[in-house]
MIDOSE-1310 file (N, C-alpha, C; in nm, 2 decimals, decimal comma, always signed):
residues 179
mlss	+10,01/+13,38/+27,26/+10,05/+13,50/+27,19/+9,94/+13,55/+27,09; +9,92/+13,68/+27,09/+9,81/+13,74/+27,01/+9,85/+13,74/+26,86; +9,76/+13,70/+26,78/+9,79/+13,71/+26,63/+9,77/+13,86/+26,59; +9,81/+13,90/+26,47/+9,79/+14,03/+26,43/+9,65/+14,08/+26,42
adfl	+9,56/+13,98/+26,38/+9,41/+14,01/+26,37/+9,36/+14,04/+26,51; +9,40/+13,96/+26,61/+9,35/+13,98/+26,75/+9,40/+14,11/+26,80; +9,53/+14,14/+26,77/+9,59/+14,27/+26,82/+9,51/+14,38/+26,76; +9,48/+14,38/+26,63/+9,41/+14,49/+26,56/+9,27/+14,50/+26,62
fyfl	+9,20/+14,39/+26,65/+9,07/+14,39/+26,71/+9,08/+14,46/+26,85; +9,17/+14,43/+26,93/+9,18/+14,49/+27,07/+9,22/+14,63/+27,06; +9,31/+14,66/+26,97/+9,36/+14,80/+26,95/+9,24/+14,89/+26,91; +9,17/+14,84/+26,81/+9,05/+14,92/+26,76/+8,94/+14,94/+26,87
glvs	+8,93/+14,83/+26,95/+8,84/+14,84/+27,06/+8,88/+14,95/+27,16; +9,01/+14,95/+27,19/+9,06/+15,05/+27,28/+9,05/+15,19/+27,22; +9,08/+15,21/+27,09/+9,06/+15,34/+27,03/+8,91/+15,38/+27,04; +8,82/+15,29/+27,01/+8,68/+15,33/+27,01/+8,64/+15,37/+27,15
lvfg	+8,69/+15,30/+27,25/+8,66/+15,33/+27,39/+8,71/+15,46/+27,43; +8,84/+15,49/+27,40/+8,90/+15,62/+27,44/+8,83/+15,74/+27,37; +8,81/+15,72/+27,24/+8,74/+15,84/+27,17/+8,59/+15,84/+27,20; +8,53/+15,73/+27,23/+8,39/+15,74/+27,28/+8,38/+15,82/+27,41
lgvv	+8,48/+15,80/+27,50/+8,48/+15,88/+27,62/+8,50/+16,03/+27,58; +8,59/+16,05/+27,48/+8,61/+16,19/+27,44/+8,49/+16,26/+27,39; +8,40/+16,18/+27,32/+8,27/+16,24/+27,28/+8,19/+16,30/+27,39; +8,20/+16,23/+27,51/+8,12/+16,27/+27,62/+8,19/+16,37/+27,71
lfrn	+8,32/+16,36/+27,72/+8,40/+16,45/+27,81/+8,44/+16,58/+27,76; +8,46/+16,60/+27,62/+8,50/+16,73/+27,57/+8,39/+16,83/+27,58; +8,43/+16,95/+27,62/+8,33/+17,05/+27,64/+8,30/+17,12/+27,50; +8,40/+17,12/+27,41/+8,38/+17,18/+27,28/+8,31/+17,08/+27,19
piys	+8,19/+17,11/+27,14/+8,11/+17,02/+27,06/+8,18/+16,98/+26,93; +8,26/+17,06/+26,87/+8,33/+17,02/+26,75/+8,44/+16,91/+26,78; +8,51/+16,92/+26,89/+8,60/+16,82/+26,93/+8,52/+16,69/+26,96; +8,41/+16,70/+27,02/+8,32/+16,58/+27,04/+8,28/+16,52/+26,91
alcl	+8,25/+16,60/+26,81/+8,21/+16,54/+26,68/+8,33/+16,48/+26,61; +8,45/+16,53/+26,63/+8,57/+16,47/+26,57/+8,59/+16,34/+26,64; +8,58/+16,33/+26,77/+8,60/+16,21/+26,84/+8,49/+16,11/+26,80; +8,37/+16,15/+26,77/+8,27/+16,06/+26,72/+8,30/+16,00/+26,59
vitm	+8,36/+16,08/+26,50/+8,41/+16,03/+26,37/+8,51/+15,92/+26,39; +8,61/+15,94/+26,47/+8,71/+15,84/+26,50/+8,66/+15,72/+26,56; +8,56/+15,74/+26,65/+8,49/+15,62/+26,71/+8,42/+15,54/+26,61; +8,35/+15,60/+26,52/+8,27/+15,53/+26,42/+8,37/+15,46/+26,32
isva	+8,48/+15,52/+26,29/+8,58/+15,46/+26,20/+8,64/+15,34/+26,26; +8,67/+15,35/+26,39/+8,73/+15,23/+26,46/+8,63/+15,12/+26,48; +8,50/+15,15/+26,50/+8,40/+15,05/+26,51/+8,38/+14,98/+26,37; +8,39/+15,06/+26,26/+8,39/+15,00/+26,13/+8,51/+14,90/+26,11
gifg	+8,62/+14,94/+26,16/+8,74/+14,86/+26,16/+8,72/+14,73/+26,24; +8,65/+14,74/+26,35/+8,62/+14,62/+26,43/+8,53/+14,52/+26,35; +8,43/+14,58/+26,28/+8,35/+14,49/+26,20/+8,43/+14,43/+26,09; +8,53/+14,50/+26,03/+8,62/+14,45/+25,93/+8,70/+14,33/+25,98
tlda	+8,75/+14,35/+26,10/+8,83/+14,24/+26,16/+8,75/+14,11/+26,19; +8,62/+14,13/+26,20/+8,53/+14,02/+26,22/+8,47/+13,97/+26,08; +8,52/+14,01/+25,97/+8,48/+13,97/+25,84/+8,34/+14,01/+25,81; +8,29/+14,12/+25,87/+8,15/+14,17/+25,84/+8,17/+14,29/+25,76
wfia	+8,21/+14,27/+25,63/+8,25/+14,39/+25,55/+8,13/+14,47/+25,51; +8,01/+14,41/+25,49/+7,89/+14,49/+25,46/+7,86/+14,59/+25,57; +7,86/+14,54/+25,69/+7,83/+14,62/+25,81/+7,94/+14,73/+25,83; +8,06/+14,69/+25,80/+8,17/+14,79/+25,81/+8,15/+14,90/+25,71
gvql	+8,11/+14,87/+25,59/+8,08/+14,97/+25,49/+7,97/+15,06/+25,53; +7,86/+15,00/+25,57/+7,74/+15,07/+25,62/+7,78/+15,16/+25,73; +7,86/+15,11/+25,82/+7,90/+15,19/+25,94/+7,98/+15,32/+25,89; +8,07/+15,30/+25,79/+8,14/+15,42/+25,74/+8,05/+15,51/+25,67
ivya	+7,97/+15,46/+25,58/+7,89/+15,55/+25,50/+7,78/+15,62/+25,58; +7,71/+15,55/+25,66/+7,59/+15,60/+25,73/+7,63/+15,68/+25,85; +7,71/+15,62/+25,94/+7,74/+15,68/+26,07/+7,85/+15,77/+26,06; +7,97/+15,73/+26,01/+8,09/+15,81/+26,01/+8,07/+15,93/+25,91
gavt	+7,99/+15,90/+25,81/+7,97/+16,01/+25,71/+7,84/+16,09/+25,73; +7,73/+16,03/+25,70/+7,60/+16,11/+25,70/+7,56/+16,16/+25,84; +7,56/+16,08/+25,94/+7,51/+16,12/+26,07/+7,60/+16,22/+26,14; +7,73/+16,20/+26,12/+7,83/+16,30/+26,18/+7,82/+16,43/+26,11
vlfv	+7,80/+16,43/+25,98/+7,78/+16,56/+25,91/+7,65/+16,63/+25,96; +7,55/+16,55/+25,98/+7,42/+16,60/+26,03/+7,45/+16,66/+26,17; +7,52/+16,60/+26,26/+7,55/+16,65/+26,39/+7,63/+16,78/+26,38; +7,73/+16,79/+26,30/+7,81/+16,91/+26,28/+7,72/+17,02/+26,23
mvlm	+7,63/+16,99/+26,13/+7,54/+17,09/+26,08/+7,45/+17,15/+26,19; +7,40/+17,06/+26,27/+7,31/+17,11/+26,38/+7,39/+17,19/+26,48; +7,51/+17,15/+26,51/+7,60/+17,23/+26,60/+7,62/+17,37/+26,55; +7,63/+17,38/+26,41/+7,66/+17,51/+26,35/+7,54/+17,60/+26,36
lfdl	+7,42/+17,54/+26,37/+7,30/+17,62/+26,38/+7,27/+17,68/+26,51; +7,33/+17,62/+26,62/+7,30/+17,68/+26,75/+7,40/+17,78/+26,79; +7,35/+17,88/+26,87/+7,44/+17,98/+26,93/+7,49/+17,92/+27,06; +7,61/+17,86/+27,05/+7,65/+17,78/+27,17/+7,69/+17,86/+27,29
khem	+7,73/+17,98/+27,27/+7,75/+18,07/+27,39/+7,62/+18,09/+27,47; +7,51/+18,11/+27,40/+7,38/+18,13/+27,46/+7,33/+18,00/+27,52; +7,36/+17,89/+27,46/+7,31/+17,76/+27,50/+7,38/+17,72/+27,63; +7,51/+17,75/+27,65/+7,58/+17,72/+27,77/+7,51/+17,78/+27,90
ktfs	+7,46/+17,90/+27,88/+7,39/+17,97/+27,99/+7,26/+17,90/+28,04; +7,20/+17,83/+27,95/+7,07/+17,77/+27,98/+7,08/+17,63/+28,04; +7,20/+17,58/+28,06/+7,21/+17,45/+28,13/+7,16/+17,46/+28,27; +7,08/+17,36/+28,31/+7,02/+17,37/+28,44/+7,12/+17,33/+28,55
kgvi	+7,13/+17,42/+28,65/+7,21/+17,39/+28,76/+7,12/+17,40/+28,88; +7,13/+17,32/+28,98/+7,05/+17,33/+29,10/+6,99/+17,19/+29,13; +6,90/+17,19/+29,22/+6,84/+17,07/+29,28/+6,76/+16,99/+29,17; +6,68/+17,05/+29,10/+6,60/+16,98/+29,00/+6,68/+16,93/+28,89
gngv	+6,77/+17,01/+28,83/+6,86/+16,96/+28,72/+6,95/+16,85/+28,77; +7,01/+16,86/+28,89/+7,09/+16,75/+28,94/+7,01/+16,62/+28,97; +6,88/+16,64/+29,01/+6,80/+16,53/+29,04/+6,76/+16,45/+28,91; +6,74/+16,53/+28,80/+6,71/+16,47/+28,67/+6,83/+16,39/+28,62
klaa	+6,94/+16,45/+28,64/+7,07/+16,38/+28,59/+7,09/+16,26/+28,67; +7,07/+16,26/+28,80/+7,09/+16,14/+28,89/+6,99/+16,03/+28,86; +6,86/+16,07/+28,83/+6,76/+15,97/+28,79/+6,79/+15,91/+28,66; +6,84/+15,99/+28,56/+6,87/+15,93/+28,43/+6,99/+15,84/+28,44
sgvl	+7,09/+15,87/+28,53/+7,20/+15,79/+28,55/+7,16/+15,66/+28,62; +7,06/+15,66/+28,71/+7,01/+15,54/+28,77/+6,94/+15,45/+28,68; +6,86/+15,51/+28,59/+6,79/+15,43/+28,49/+6,89/+15,37/+28,39; +6,99/+15,44/+28,35/+7,09/+15,38/+28,26/+7,17/+15,27/+28,33
lgml	+7,21/+15,29/+28,45/+7,28/+15,18/+28,53/+7,19/+15,06/+28,55; +7,06/+15,08/+28,57/+6,96/+14,97/+28,59/+6,95/+14,89/+28,46; +6,94/+14,96/+28,35/+6,93/+14,90/+28,22/+7,06/+14,82/+28,19; +7,17/+14,87/+28,22/+7,30/+14,80/+28,20/+7,31/+14,68/+28,29
gtyi	+7,27/+14,69/+28,41/+7,27/+14,58/+28,50/+7,17/+14,47/+28,46; +7,06/+14,51/+28,41/+6,96/+14,41/+28,36/+7,02/+14,34/+28,24; +7,08/+14,41/+28,15/+7,14/+14,35/+28,03/+7,25/+14,25/+28,07; +7,34/+14,29/+28,16/+7,44/+14,20/+28,20/+7,39/+14,07/+28,27
waty	+7,29/+14,09/+28,36/+7,23/+13,98/+28,43/+7,16/+13,88/+28,33; +7,08/+13,94/+28,23/+7,01/+13,86/+28,13/+7,11/+13,79/+28,04; +7,22/+13,85/+28,02/+7,32/+13,79/+27,93/+7,40/+13,67/+27,99; +7,44/+13,69/+28,12/+7,53/+13,60/+28,18/+7,47/+13,51/+28,28
atep	+7,36/+13,55/+28,34/+7,30/+13,47/+28,45/+7,19/+13,38/+28,41; +7,14/+13,39/+28,29/+7,03/+13,31/+28,24/+7,08/+13,23/+28,12; +7,00/+13,13/+28,09/+7,02/+13,05/+27,97/+6,98/+13,13/+27,85; +7,05/+13,12/+27,74/+7,01/+13,19/+27,62/+6,88/+13,13/+27,57
tfkp	+6,79/+13,21/+27,51/+6,66/+13,17/+27,47/+6,65/+13,16/+27,31; +6,76/+13,20/+27,25/+6,76/+13,20/+27,10/+6,80/+13,06/+27,05; +6,75/+13,03/+26,93/+6,79/+12,91/+26,86/+6,88/+12,94/+26,75; +6,98/+12,86/+26,72/+7,06/+12,89/+26,60/+6,99/+12,88/+26,47
lpaa	+7,03/+12,97/+26,38/+6,96/+12,97/+26,25/+7,00/+12,84/+26,17; +6,91/+12,80/+26,08/+6,95/+12,69/+25,99/+7,07/+12,73/+25,90; +7,14/+12,63/+25,85/+7,26/+12,65/+25,78/+7,23/+12,73/+25,65; +7,12/+12,72/+25,59/+7,09/+12,79/+25,47/+7,07/+12,94/+25,49
atss	+7,03/+12,98/+25,61/+7,01/+13,12/+25,64/+7,14/+13,19/+25,69; +7,25/+13,12/+25,71/+7,37/+13,18/+25,76/+7,46/+13,23/+25,65; +7,42/+13,21/+25,53/+7,51/+13,26/+25,42/+7,49/+13,41/+25,42; +7,60/+13,48/+25,44/+7,60/+13,63/+25,44/+7,57/+13,69/+25,31
ikat	+7,61/+13,62/+25,20/+7,59/+13,67/+25,06/+7,44/+13,67/+25,03; +7,38/+13,55/+25,07/+7,23/+13,54/+25,05/+7,15/+13,64/+25,13; +7,19/+13,66/+25,26/+7,12/+13,75/+25,34/+7,13/+13,89/+25,29; +7,25/+13,93/+25,25/+7,27/+14,07/+25,19/+7,19/+14,09/+25,06
kdla	+7,19/+13,99/+24,98/+7,11/+13,99/+24,85/+6,96/+14,00/+24,88; +6,91/+13,92/+24,98/+6,77/+13,93/+25,02/+6,73/+14,06/+25,08; +6,82/+14,12/+25,16/+6,80/+14,25/+25,21/+6,79/+14,36/+25,10; +6,89/+14,36/+25,01/+6,88/+14,45/+24,90/+6,76/+14,44/+24,81
tslf	+6,73/+14,31/+24,79/+6,61/+14,29/+24,70/+6,48/+14,34/+24,76; +6,46/+14,32/+24,89/+6,34/+14,36/+24,96/+6,34/+14,52/+24,97; +6,46/+14,57/+25,00/+6,47/+14,72/+25,01/+6,44/+14,79/+24,89; +6,49/+14,74/+24,77/+6,47/+14,81/+24,65/+6,35/+14,76/+24,56
ttyi	+6,27/+14,67/+24,62/+6,15/+14,63/+24,55/+6,02/+14,66/+24,64; +6,02/+14,59/+24,75/+5,90/+14,60/+24,84/+5,89/+14,74/+24,91; +6,01/+14,79/+24,96/+6,01/+14,91/+25,04/+6,07/+15,03/+24,97; +6,07/+15,03/+24,83/+6,14/+15,14/+24,76/+6,07/+15,27/+24,79
fsfe	+5,94/+15,27/+24,80/+5,87/+15,40/+24,82/+5,91/+15,46/+24,96; +5,91/+15,38/+25,06/+5,95/+15,42/+25,19/+6,09/+15,47/+25,19; +6,18/+15,40/+25,12/+6,32/+15,44/+25,11/+6,34/+15,57/+25,05; +6,26/+15,60/+24,94/+6,27/+15,73/+24,87/+6,21/+15,84/+24,95
vigi	+6,10/+15,81/+25,02/+6,03/+15,92/+25,10/+6,13/+15,96/+25,22; +6,20/+15,87/+25,28/+6,29/+15,90/+25,39/+6,40/+15,99/+25,33; +6,45/+15,95/+25,21/+6,56/+16,04/+25,15/+6,51/+16,18/+25,13; +6,39/+16,19/+25,07/+6,33/+16,33/+25,05/+6,31/+16,40/+25,18
lllv	+6,26/+16,33/+25,28/+6,24/+16,39/+25,41/+6,37/+16,45/+25,47; +6,48/+16,37/+25,46/+6,61/+16,41/+25,51/+6,66/+16,53/+25,44; +6,63/+16,54/+25,31/+6,68/+16,65/+25,23/+6,60/+16,78/+25,26; +6,47/+16,76/+25,29/+6,38/+16,88/+25,33/+6,43/+16,93/+25,46
iavg	+6,46/+16,84/+25,55/+6,51/+16,88/+25,69/+6,64/+16,96/+25,68; +6,73/+16,91/+25,60/+6,86/+16,98/+25,58/+6,84/+17,12/+25,52; +6,76/+17,13/+25,41/+6,73/+17,26/+25,35/+6,66/+17,35/+25,45; +6,56/+17,30/+25,52/+6,49/+17,38/+25,62/+6,58/+17,43/+25,73
avtl	+6,67/+17,35/+25,78/+6,76/+17,39/+25,88/+6,85/+17,51/+25,83; +6,90/+17,49/+25,71/+6,99/+17,59/+25,66/+6,91/+17,72/+25,64; +6,79/+17,71/+25,59/+6,71/+17,83/+25,56/+6,68/+17,90/+25,69; +6,64/+17,83/+25,80/+6,61/+17,89/+25,92/+6,73/+17,96/+25,98
srit	+6,85/+17,90/+25,96/+6,97/+17,97/+26,02/+7,01/+18,09/+25,95; +6,96/+18,11/+25,82/+7,00/+18,23/+25,74/+6,90/+18,35/+25,75; +6,78/+18,32/+25,80/+6,68/+18,43/+25,81/+6,72/+18,53/+25,92; +6,67/+18,65/+25,92/+6,69/+18,74/+26,02/+6,61/+18,69/+26,15
ggth	+6,68/+18,69/+26,26/+6,63/+18,64/+26,38/+6,64/+18,49/+26,40; +6,72/+18,43/+26,31/+6,75/+18,29/+26,32/+6,85/+18,26/+26,43; +6,91/+18,15/+26,43/+6,99/+18,11/+26,54/+7,12/+18,19/+26,55; +7,17/+18,24/+26,44/+7,30/+18,31/+26,44/+7,27/+18,46/+26,42
had	+7,22/+18,52/+26,52/+7,19/+18,67/+26,51/+7,30/+18,75/+26,57; +7,31/+18,87/+26,53/+7,42/+18,96/+26,58/+7,37/+19,01/+26,72; +7,47/+19,01/+26,81/+7,44/+19,06/+26,95/+7,49/+19,20/+26,96
């Protein structure tokens, strides 16, 4: 019999799978973005059921929050009616899609074979390194001391990108022009 934690884990896995398919299958990009948000929230829930609370929080803040908002902002910048006309149809477009699918299936098959058909090559970590509190503290310490300049530069770069995208969309002749 499944415990409530096991049931929640499998339920959230099913939710993330169904809405992950919705991201790919919906033709409306806003519906796809909403499915992406639900997928990210359910993945954060899966991390929570595995007692990985730090990763669950990062998943919610970074992916369900910031990245999805960025996707929606980019979708708003494009003239989607014009973009639908530019999709490639024909022999070359279908060949590229078929080749990309083959590469993806090859990578997936290699991963499955390497995971289940061979002996693992990793060694377990020593007991002192398995403390999640110590690992999180070490990560935060190095991020806010050694790598603080890089961390701040990335933040400023993301801000400049967002401001530039909004500015480009508002100028005459930008992405949202009157037809």
